N, C-alpha and C positions, 0 to 999 in steps of 0.2 A: 426480194422486198425492195420497193422503191421508197426511199426516204426523201422527204422534201425538207430542206433546211432553210430557215429564214433568219435565225439568230447566229450569225457567223462569229460573233465575239465569244461565244461559249462552246465552240467546237474544241473538244479536248483530245479526241483520238484521230489519227490520220485516216482519211477515207480515200479510196481510189477515185471513183467517179460518183458524184451524187446529183440527183435531180434537185432542182430549186425552182421556186416561183419568183426569184429575183429577175429583173429584166436586164438586158444588155447594158442599158444606160445606167441602171443602179449599180451594176458591177463596176462600170467604168468610173463612177463617182467614188465608190468605196474601196476599190482596188484591194481585194482580199488576197493577202499574202499566201504564197504557196499554191495558188490555183490559177488556171486559165478558164475562160468561159467559152464553151463550145456548144452552140445551138441548144441553149436551155439547160446544160449540165455543167457542173464544175468538175474540171479534170485536174487532179492533183499532179503537181510537177515533182519530178525527181529531185531530191536534195542533191546539190552539187558536191562532187568529190573534190579532193585536193587536186587531182590531175585535171579535172574540168576547170577549176579555178586558175591553175597554172597556164593552161592553154589559152583561156580567155584573156588573161593578163598579157600573154605574149603577143596578142593581137591588139588589145585595147591600147597599150602604150604607144606603139608606132602609129597606129591608125588615128588615135586621138591627138597625138602630137601633130600629125600631118594636117588633119581637119582643122584644128585650132590655128595652126600656123598660117594656113591658107584662107582662114575665115570662111569656110565652106558651109558650115552648119553646126549641128550638135550631134554628139555621140552619147548613147544611153546604155546603161548597164542592165543586167538581167532582171531587175525588179520593176522595170518600166513597162506599162501596159500599152498595147497598140491594138486598134480596131481593124479587123479584117472581115468585112461583111458582117455576118452574124456570129463572129468569134472575137474574143479578146485574148490576145496572146502576149507572152513575155519572152521575146527573143533574148539570147544570151548577150548579144551586142546588137545595137541598132543605130543607124545613121539617118538623120533627116536633114535635108538641105535647107538653107536659109529661106528659099522661095516657098517651101512647103511647111515651115514651122507654124503650128497652130497658135493663135493669139493667146488663148488660155492654156497655160502650161502648168497649172496647179492641179491637174488631174491627168489620167491616162490620155494618150493621144487618140483623137478621133480619126486620124489618117494613118495609113500604113507607112512604115519606114521606106526610104529609098533603097537602103541596104539592110538586110537582116542576116544575122549570123547565128547559127545553131551549132552547139558542141554536143555531139551525141553522148547520152548517158547510157550506162550499162543496162538499165531497165527499159529503154526505149526500143520499140520494134522498128525495123526497116520500113514497114508499111506506114507507121505513124510519121516518121521523119519525111518520107517522100510526100505524103499527103499534106503535111504542114508546109513544106517548101512550095508545093503547087498552090496552096491556099494563099500564101504570101503573094505569089505572082498574079493570081487571079484578082486579088484585091488592089493591085497596082504597085507592089514592090518591084523595083526594076532589076535587082540583083540579090541572089540568096547564096550564101556560103554555108555549106554543111561540113563541119569538121569532124572527122572520124579518128578518135585517138588510137585505136588498136592498129589499124592499117596505116596510120599517119598520112591520111589523105584529106583533100578538100574537094568536095563536089560543088561545082559552080552551076547554078541554075539561072538561066536568062528567060527561058520559056519551056513549055512541055517538050519542045523539040531541040532546044539548044541547051544541052547539059554536058558538062565535061568534068572529068575527074583528074585532079592534079596530084602528083606524087612528090616524094621527098626531094627530088632534084628540080622541081618546077618552081615558078615564081607566081604568087598570087597578085593580081593587079585589080585596081578599082575600076578598070575599063572606063566607060564614059559616065559612071555614077560618082566615083571619087577619083576623078581624072588625075593621073600622075602618081597615084599611090601604088607602091609595090612592096612585097614582103616575101622573102624566100620561105617556101613551105617548111623546110627543115627548121627554121627559126621558131616556128610555132611549137615544136616538140622538144626543144632543148631543155 
């Protein structure tokens, strides 16, 4: 059964994926909490766990301090929407450099982030995570970090062919996107 929803203020029960006649631009303006927009469908996001929040904060604090101190751009939390072609997504952490900041910041971003960070939730499939990482890159994101809590790893995506997995003893770096930033992988899981 395909349900088309137009009155988002009255959604009372959680739905996995629902069809909608809302446009990409309308979603960007309304920024419906708890959902991403994927090619005409609303995809419900997993509610974050405490572990998810702890890992996110372990990266947000040093990354945000570094970006602010160097006046490189802005860091955004998980409820900020970014446009990736025909999708609107909400990365767990996103960085946009000063050069790419949109003029109107009273709505979701019409441009993809320079850096996107995703912390894998228990309900997310490996397929969905890889597909999303590649969608970021295809839209113009220069660097994607996918943090896997169980294995305590970070997979760094630069392109379809430049992918590396960092483990507990490695150091995560901002490469040429957040130049000079580094953080031990172990610190993310303390």
